[in-house]
PLY file of the C-alpha trace (Angstrom):
ply
format ascii 1.0
element vertex 17
property float x
property float y
property float z
element edge 16
property int vertex1
property int vertex2
end_header
-9.19 -8.22 1.01
-9.33 -5.83 -1.98
-5.78 -4.59 -1.93
-4.87 -1.13 -0.74
-1.82 0.61 -2.16
-0.49 3.66 -0.34
2.25 5.82 -1.78
4.63 7.00 0.93
7.85 9.05 0.87
10.58 6.45 0.35
8.59 3.84 -1.49
5.20 2.20 -1.63
3.30 0.41 1.11
0.97 -2.38 0.09
-1.67 -3.43 2.56
-3.39 -6.71 1.71
-6.83 -6.75 3.42
0 1
1 2
2 3
3 4
4 5
5 6
6 7
7 8
8 9
9 10
10 11
11 12
12 13
13 14
14 15
15 16
């Protein structure tokens, strides 16, 4: 709920909460 995007070495991690 909201949508959290985290940039990590190797790509991007999208956490849908």
